[in-house]
C-alpha positions as CSV (number, residue, x, y, z in Angstrom):
1,M,112.8,104.4,104.2
2,R,115.6,107.6,103.7
3,W,117.6,108.5,108.0
4,S,121.8,109.1,106.1
5,G,122.6,112.1,107.3
6,Q,119.6,112.9,110.0
7,T,121.9,111.4,113.2
8,I,123.4,113.7,115.3
9,G,125.9,112.2,116.8
10,E,126.9,108.3,118.5
11,R,124.4,109.1,121.5
12,D,121.9,111.4,122.2
13,E,120.2,111.3,125.8
14,S,117.3,113.0,125.2
15,A,116.9,111.6,121.4
16,L,113.7,109.5,122.6
17,P,112.2,110.8,125.6
18,G,111.5,107.5,128.1
19,L,113.0,105.2,126.1
20,E,116.0,103.6,126.8
21,T,118.4,105.4,124.9
22,L,120.2,103.3,122.0
23,D,122.8,104.2,119.2
24,G,120.8,104.3,116.3
25,L,117.0,103.7,117.6
26,V,114.6,105.2,116.1
27,R,110.8,104.2,117.4
28,S,108.0,103.6,115.2
29,V,104.6,103.5,117.4
30,T,101.1,101.7,116.2
31,T,98.3,101.8,118.0
32,P,94.2,100.2,118.2
33,E,92.8,103.6,117.9
34,F,94.4,104.6,115.1
35,A,94.0,101.7,112.8
36,G,96.7,101.9,109.8
37,M,98.5,104.9,111.1
38,T,102.6,104.3,112.3
39,F,103.9,107.3,114.1
40,H,108.2,107.9,113.4
41,E,109.4,109.2,116.5
42,V,112.7,111.4,115.5
43,A,114.4,114.1,117.7
44,A,114.8,117.3,115.8
45,R,118.2,118.7,115.4
46,S,115.9,122.4,114.8
47,A,112.5,123.7,115.2
48,L,112.8,127.0,114.1
49,N,112.7,126.7,110.1
50,H,113.6,130.0,108.0
51,V,111.8,131.0,104.6
52,P,114.7,132.1,101.9
53,G,113.9,135.0,101.7
54,A,113.1,135.1,98.1
55,S,110.1,133.1,98.9
56,A,106.8,134.8,98.0
57,M,105.3,133.7,101.4
58,P,104.7,136.2,103.3
59,F,106.5,135.1,106.8
60,D,109.8,134.6,108.4
61,W,109.8,131.8,110.5
62,T,108.0,128.3,110.3
63,V,107.5,125.4,113.3
64,N,106.0,122.0,111.8
65,P,105.9,119.4,114.7
66,Y,104.7,116.5,111.8
67,R,105.5,115.4,109.2
68,G,102.9,113.5,107.0
69,C,99.4,114.5,108.1
70,S,96.0,112.0,108.6
71,H,94.0,114.8,107.1
72,A,93.8,112.0,104.0
73,C,93.0,115.6,102.0
74,S,93.9,114.3,98.5
75,Y,94.2,117.9,97.7
76,C,97.3,118.9,100.1
77,F,100.5,120.3,98.5
78,A,102.9,118.9,100.8
79,R,102.1,115.2,100.2
80,N,105.0,115.4,97.4
81,T,107.6,116.4,100.8
82,H,107.6,112.9,102.1
83,T,109.4,112.1,99.0
84,Y,112.3,113.2,100.8
85,L,111.8,110.0,103.1
86,D,111.4,107.5,100.6
87,L,107.6,107.0,101.4
88,D,105.2,108.3,98.8
89,A,102.8,111.1,98.3
90,G,100.0,109.0,98.9
91,R,98.7,106.5,101.5
92,D,102.1,107.0,103.1
93,F,101.8,110.5,103.8
94,D,98.3,109.7,105.2
95,E,99.4,107.1,107.6
96,Q,103.0,107.3,108.0
97,I,103.6,110.1,110.4
98,V,106.8,111.7,111.5
99,V,106.7,113.2,115.5
100,K,109.6,115.8,116.5
101,V,109.5,113.9,119.9
102,N,111.9,117.0,121.2
103,V,110.2,119.4,119.0
104,A,109.5,122.5,122.2
105,E,112.9,121.5,123.9
106,V,114.9,122.7,120.7
107,L,112.3,125.1,120.5
108,R,113.2,127.0,123.4
109,R,116.7,127.2,123.4
110,E,116.4,128.3,119.7
111,L,114.3,131.2,121.3
112,A,116.8,131.8,124.0
113,A,119.4,132.4,121.4
114,P,120.8,135.7,121.8
115,G,120.3,136.3,118.2
116,W,116.9,136.0,117.9
117,Q,114.7,138.7,116.5
118,R,111.0,137.4,118.1
119,E,109.5,137.7,114.6
120,S,106.5,136.2,113.9
121,V,106.4,132.0,113.7
122,A,103.6,130.1,111.6
123,L,102.2,126.6,112.8
124,G,100.6,124.7,109.8
125,T,102.0,126.0,107.3
126,N,103.1,121.9,105.9
127,T,101.2,119.9,107.7
128,D,98.4,120.5,110.8
129,P,99.6,121.0,114.3
130,Y,96.3,119.6,115.2
131,Q,96.6,116.5,113.7
132,R,95.0,113.7,115.4
133,A,99.0,112.4,116.1
134,E,98.5,116.0,118.6
135,G,95.9,113.8,120.7
136,R,98.2,111.4,121.9
137,Y,101.9,113.2,121.9
138,R,100.7,116.7,123.4
139,L,103.3,119.2,121.3
140,M,101.1,122.4,120.9
141,P,101.0,123.3,124.9
142,E,104.8,123.2,125.3
143,I,105.0,124.8,121.9
144,I,102.6,127.6,122.6
145,D,104.2,128.1,125.7
146,A,107.5,128.6,124.5
147,L,106.5,130.8,121.8
148,A,104.7,132.9,124.4
149,T,107.7,133.5,127.2
150,S,109.9,133.9,124.8
151,G,108.2,137.6,123.2
152,T,107.6,135.6,119.9
153,P,104.0,135.9,117.7
154,F,102.9,133.5,116.2
155,S,99.7,132.1,114.3
156,I,98.8,129.2,113.7
157,L,96.6,127.8,110.9
158,T,95.0,124.3,111.1
159,K,91.4,121.5,110.2
160,G,91.7,120.2,114.4
161,T,89.1,120.5,116.5
162,L,91.9,119.9,118.9
163,L,92.8,123.2,119.2
164,R,89.8,124.0,121.7
165,R,91.8,121.9,123.9
166,D,94.7,124.7,124.0
167,L,92.5,127.3,123.8
168,P,92.9,128.5,128.0
169,L,96.4,128.4,126.9
170,L,96.2,131.1,124.1
171,A,94.3,133.4,125.7
172,D,97.3,133.5,128.4
173,A,99.6,134.0,125.5
174,S,97.9,136.4,123.9
175,A,98.7,138.8,127.2
176,S,102.3,139.2,125.7
177,V,102.3,138.6,122.2
178,P,100.0,138.9,119.3
179,V,98.4,135.6,118.5
180,S,95.9,135.4,115.6
181,I,93.8,131.7,115.0
182,A,92.8,130.6,111.3
183,M,91.0,128.0,110.5
184,S,90.4,125.9,107.3
185,I,87.1,125.0,106.0
186,A,86.2,124.0,102.2
187,M,83.8,121.2,102.2
188,P,80.3,122.0,103.1
189,D,78.7,118.7,101.7
190,E,79.6,115.9,104.1
191,R,79.7,113.1,101.2
192,L,82.2,115.1,99.2
193,R,84.6,116.2,102.3
194,Q,84.1,112.3,103.3
195,T,85.9,111.3,100.4
196,L,88.2,114.1,99.3
197,E,89.5,115.2,103.1
198,S,88.2,111.8,105.2
199,G,90.6,112.3,108.0
200,A,89.5,115.6,108.3
201,P,86.6,117.1,111.3
202,T,83.2,117.7,109.8
203,F,82.2,120.7,108.2
204,Q,79.7,121.5,111.4
205,A,82.9,121.0,113.8
206,R,85.3,123.1,112.2
207,L,82.5,125.6,112.6
208,D,82.5,124.9,116.1
209,T,85.4,125.3,116.5
210,V,85.5,128.7,115.0
211,R,82.7,129.3,117.6
212,A,84.5,129.0,120.2
213,A,87.6,130.3,119.5
214,A,85.6,133.6,119.1
215,E,83.6,133.4,122.5
216,A,87.5,132.9,123.7
217,G,88.1,136.4,122.1
218,F,89.9,135.8,119.0
219,A,88.9,137.0,116.3
220,V,89.2,134.0,113.4
221,T,90.1,134.0,110.2
222,V,88.3,131.3,108.2
223,F,90.1,129.7,105.0
224,L,87.4,129.0,102.6
225,M,90.2,126.9,100.3
226,P,90.6,125.2,98.4
227,I,87.1,126.7,96.2
228,V,86.7,122.6,94.3
229,P,85.4,123.6,90.5
230,H,82.2,122.3,89.4
231,L,81.5,121.3,93.2
232,T,82.0,123.7,95.7
233,D,81.7,126.9,93.6
234,S,77.9,127.5,92.8
235,V,76.7,130.3,94.1
236,P,74.2,128.5,96.7
237,V,76.8,126.3,98.1
238,L,79.4,129.6,98.5
239,D,76.3,131.5,100.6
240,D,75.9,128.5,102.4
241,A,78.8,127.8,103.6
242,L,79.6,132.3,104.1
243,A,76.2,132.1,106.1
244,R,77.3,129.1,108.6
245,I,80.7,130.5,109.2
246,A,79.8,134.0,109.6
247,A,77.0,132.7,112.3
248,A,79.8,130.8,114.1
249,G,81.5,134.3,114.5
250,A,84.0,134.6,112.1
251,R,85.4,138.0,110.9
252,R,87.5,137.5,107.7
253,V,87.6,134.5,105.3
254,V,90.4,134.3,102.8
255,F,89.2,132.1,99.7
256,G,90.7,130.8,96.3
257,A,90.3,127.7,94.1
258,L,92.1,124.5,94.2
259,H,95.7,124.1,93.7
260,L,97.3,121.2,92.4
261,R,100.7,120.7,93.0
262,P,103.3,117.4,92.5
263,G,102.2,114.8,94.2
264,A,99.3,116.3,95.3
265,R,98.4,116.4,91.5
266,E,98.6,112.3,90.9
267,W,97.0,111.5,93.9
268,F,93.6,114.9,93.6
269,W,93.5,112.8,90.1
270,E,92.9,109.6,91.5
271,W,90.2,110.5,93.3
272,L,88.3,112.8,90.7
273,E,89.0,109.3,88.0
274,R,87.6,107.2,90.8
275,E,84.5,109.4,92.4
276,H,83.4,112.1,89.8
277,P,84.3,110.7,86.0
278,E,82.1,113.2,83.9
279,L,84.6,115.8,85.5
280,V,87.5,114.5,84.2
281,P,87.2,117.0,80.6
282,A,86.7,119.8,82.5
283,Y,89.7,119.6,84.9
284,R,91.7,118.5,82.2
285,G,90.6,121.7,80.1
286,L,91.2,124.3,84.0
287,Y,94.6,122.5,84.5
288,P,96.2,121.1,81.4
289,G,99.7,119.9,81.6
290,A,101.5,120.1,84.5
291,S,99.5,123.8,85.3
292,A,99.3,123.3,89.3
293,Y,96.9,127.0,88.9
294,A,93.0,127.5,87.8
295,P,92.8,130.3,85.1
296,A,93.1,133.7,85.7
297,G,89.6,133.6,84.6
298,Y,88.1,131.1,86.7
299,R,89.6,133.1,89.6
300,A,88.2,136.1,88.5
301,R,84.5,134.5,87.7
302,L,84.8,132.7,91.5
303,A,86.4,136.3,93.2
304,A,83.3,138.3,91.2
305,R,80.4,135.2,92.9
306,V,82.0,135.4,96.2
307,R,82.5,139.2,96.7
308,P,79.1,139.9,96.9
309,L,78.4,137.2,99.6
310,L,81.1,138.3,101.4
311,R,79.3,141.8,101.8
312,R,75.9,140.2,102.9
313,H,77.2,138.5,105.5
314,R,79.3,140.7,106.5
315,L,83.1,139.2,107.0
316,T,85.8,141.1,105.9
317,G,88.9,139.5,103.4
318,G,89.2,138.4,99.6
319,A,90.7,136.5,97.0
320,E,94.0,134.7,98.0
321,E,96.3,136.6,95.6
322,E,94.5,139.9,96.8
323,V,96.0,139.8,99.9
324,E,99.1,141.4,102.6
325,T,102.1,140.2,100.3
326,R,105.2,139.3,101.7
327,A,106.9,142.9,100.3
328,S,104.7,144.2,103.2
329,R,106.0,141.9,106.0
330,P,106.7,144.2,109.2
331,G,110.2,144.0,110.7
332,P,111.2,142.0,113.7
333,V,107.7,142.0,116.8
334,R,110.5,143.3,119.4
335,T,107.5,143.8,121.9
336,T,105.6,141.3,123.8
337,S,103.2,144.1,124.8
338,R,99.2,143.5,123.5
339,G,97.8,145.2,121.0
340,A,98.0,145.7,117.0
341,A,100.8,143.9,115.5
342,S,101.2,142.1,112.3
343,L,102.5,139.1,111.6
344,A,103.0,137.1,108.4
345,A,100.7,133.8,107.2
346,D,101.0,131.6,105.0
347,G,99.1,130.7,102.0
348,G,99.3,127.7,102.1
349,H,96.5,126.7,104.2
350,A,94.9,123.7,106.1
351,G,94.0,122.5,102.6
352,G,97.2,123.5,101.2
353,T,96.0,124.3,97.8
354,H,98.2,127.5,98.2
355,A,101.1,128.6,97.6
356,G,102.0,132.1,99.2
357,G,98.9,134.2,99.9
358,A,98.7,135.8,103.8
359,H,95.5,136.5,105.3
360,A,94.6,138.8,108.3
361,G,93.6,137.1,111.9
362,G,92.8,138.5,115.0
363,T,94.6,138.2,118.5
364,H,92.9,137.5,121.5
365,A,91.9,141.1,123.0
366,G,91.6,143.3,120.3
367,G,95.1,143.4,119.0
368,A,93.9,142.6,114.9
369,H,97.1,141.6,113.0
370,A,97.8,139.5,109.5
371,G,97.7,136.4,111.3
372,G,99.8,132.7,110.0
373,T,98.7,129.5,108.3
374,R,98.4,126.4,106.1
375,G,97.7,122.9,107.7
376,F,95.2,120.6,109.2
377,G,93.5,119.2,112.3
378,G,92.2,116.5,113.8
379,S,90.6,115.0,116.8
380,G,91.9,114.7,119.8
381,G,93.0,111.7,122.5
382,T,94.6,111.0,125.1
383,A,97.4,108.2,126.4
384,W,96.7,104.7,125.2
385,G,97.9,101.5,125.6
386,T,101.3,101.4,122.8
387,S,103.4,98.4,120.7
388,A,107.3,99.9,119.7
389,T,109.2,98.6,117.2
390,A,112.5,99.7,117.2
391,R,114.8,100.6,113.5
392,G,118.7,102.0,113.3
393,T,120.5,104.1,111.5
394,R,123.4,103.8,110.7
395,K,125.1,105.4,113.3
396,G,123.6,107.7,116.5
397,A,120.5,108.4,118.1
398,V,118.4,109.8,114.4
399,A,117.7,113.7,114.0
400,F,115.1,115.7,111.7
401,A,117.0,116.9,108.5
402,S,115.5,119.1,106.6
403,A,116.7,118.6,103.0
404,P,117.7,121.1,100.8
405,D,114.4,121.8,98.6
406,Q,112.8,124.7,99.9
407,A,109.4,123.1,100.4
408,A,111.4,121.1,102.7
409,R,113.1,124.0,104.4
410,L,109.2,124.9,105.9
411,F,109.3,122.0,107.6
């Protein structure tokens, strides 16, 4: 793993809370409850990541407490970012999880800076803040508190049922700032989910989480993404999925076809050849060469199928390319009052296939606003016994540095 350039000094007393602070220490943790997974605990140098102005993504700032994701979604667009750490975009992305153990502390410091304008912050833009690791590390409660107490509006997109743990905190936060919640739900067929997103919660478990959030007063958006050509794009499958989503209490649905970016493309292709070899010729036609997106004709046909179903089930929303764009984002939110506020959201949703659409989420207790996304979620957990090993860097305690690539800035 490439850690050079990530040091923050000869000694950092807060680098690894709970451990003796040693020069150059990184703790790598394994536990029986997470068989096959390793958590690499690092000290973040920064928490807020600014999205470049030229980006099409409709939000200004992101926070990602983790890198890598145990949901193991074969289609996840963030896979390639693991290669910046000399880890691979395949199993390492699923099993080698980087944990920014001090992210909330750093975030509080950044939010207290005189220049902070209380612009909206999106959680879940690259990897899911409620993946399984969150059950162990409990980073999100402090992140939520830091954002709310600073008067910063925020949005969360997840696949993770562990979101339910924090619903009381989110409800309290929404009394001070607009809070948006979105859930990514893509695979109504359980056999398909088990092979395509093997570490993610079931379709029904995510619906139960939508219901819990709705009962807590949130107007929940669902990302029905990715819709997988020839597997989840038929009218009967879409109709059943949307009926169940509506019954769970969701208000809005954003839908979109599978995207195949580098890193995800290779991993998904391996899955397709293994699980559905009969579809390989069709996919070569839909995603020729290095194309990451389904052709416009397919997307138009898909939209023609989904729109009537949205109306049938009294859901608002639309295709990813139809939702609010970056150009229409509001300026900084400078108040902490309840009510309507327009926030921005990532289309890089919890399925990781979207390159920059926005969606509308809802604020708790009434304020409708555009909510924010991308990411995944996971089952919870408590505290467990661990075995820890130390790694060293060339000098100093390890911190987290963003790669120069634009995608890495989202971390």
